[in-house]
C-alpha positions, 0 to 999 in steps of 0.5 A: 500499498502507499500513501497520497490519495486525494479521494474528491467530491464532485459538485460543490467541490471541483465544479459548481453545484447544477441541479442535476449537472447533464449539460457539458456546456455547463460543467465551470471550476470552483473559483480555486479549485484546481489552483487548489488541486494543482498544490496537491498534485505538487505534493505527489499526490494522486486525486480522485472523484466519488460522487453520487448521480442519483439522476442516472437511477432517476432517468434524467440521463444517461451514462453517455451524458455523464460520460459526456459531463465527465469528459468537460470537467478533465478538459478543465482539470487538463487545462489547468495543468491538474490530470485525475486519477479516475472518476467513481460513480454511484447511479443510484437512489437513495431508497435503492440502498445500495454500500456505493453512495455515500455516505457508504463506503463501496466506492472509496474502498474499490478505489483503494484496492484498485490505486493500491492505496490504505484508506486510512491514509487518504483524505477525504474532501466533499462539501456535504456530511455525506462525504465527511460520513464516507471518510470517517467510516474508512478512517480517512483524514476529512475535509468539508469545504464551505464551498457548494453547499459546505457553508450550510452544513458547517453552519448546522454544525452535526458534521464531524469532519478533521478540518473544515475550510474554505475551499480547495485550496486551503485543504490544499494548504493544513494537508502540505502542512499534515505531510510537512508533519507527518501527521494525523493521517488517517487519525481524525494560474491562469484562467480556462475556459472552466474558470476555477483558476 
C-alpha cells in the first residue's frame, strides 16, 4: 500500500453545483479549485473523484450524457494542469439502499483496491455531510469545504470533519502541513474557459 491519495467529491467541491448537471457546457470549476488541485498534485498526491449521481437512477440523464460531462470536467482540469486518476460513480437513488452511495464506503474501497492505497492514509474532501461520513467510516482524514453546500452544512454544526476549510486551496495548504509534520493522516494559475483558476 502507498500513501498519497485524495478522494474528492464532484459537485460543489470541484465544479459549481448545478441541479442534476447533465449539460457539459455548464461544467464550471469553482474559483480556486484548480489552484488547490495543482498544489495537491505538486505534493505528489493522486486525485480521485467519488460522486453520487442519482440522476442516472432517476432517468434524468444517461450514462453517455454523464460521460460527456466527465469528459468536459477532465478537459477543464487538463487545461489547468490537473490530472485525475479516476472518477467513481454511484448511479443509485437513496431508496436502493446500495453500499456505494455516500456515506457508504464501497466506492472508496473499490478505488483503494484498484489504486493500491489504504483508505486510512487517504484524505477525503467534500461539501456535504455524506462525504465526511464516508471518510470517517473508512478511517480517512476528512475535510469539509465551505463551497457548494459546505457553508450551510458547517453552520448546522452536526458534521464531524477533521478540518473545515474555505475551499480546495485551503485544504491543500492544510494537507501540506500534515504531510510535513508526518500526521495525523488517518487519525483525525491561469484562468481557463472553465474558470476556477
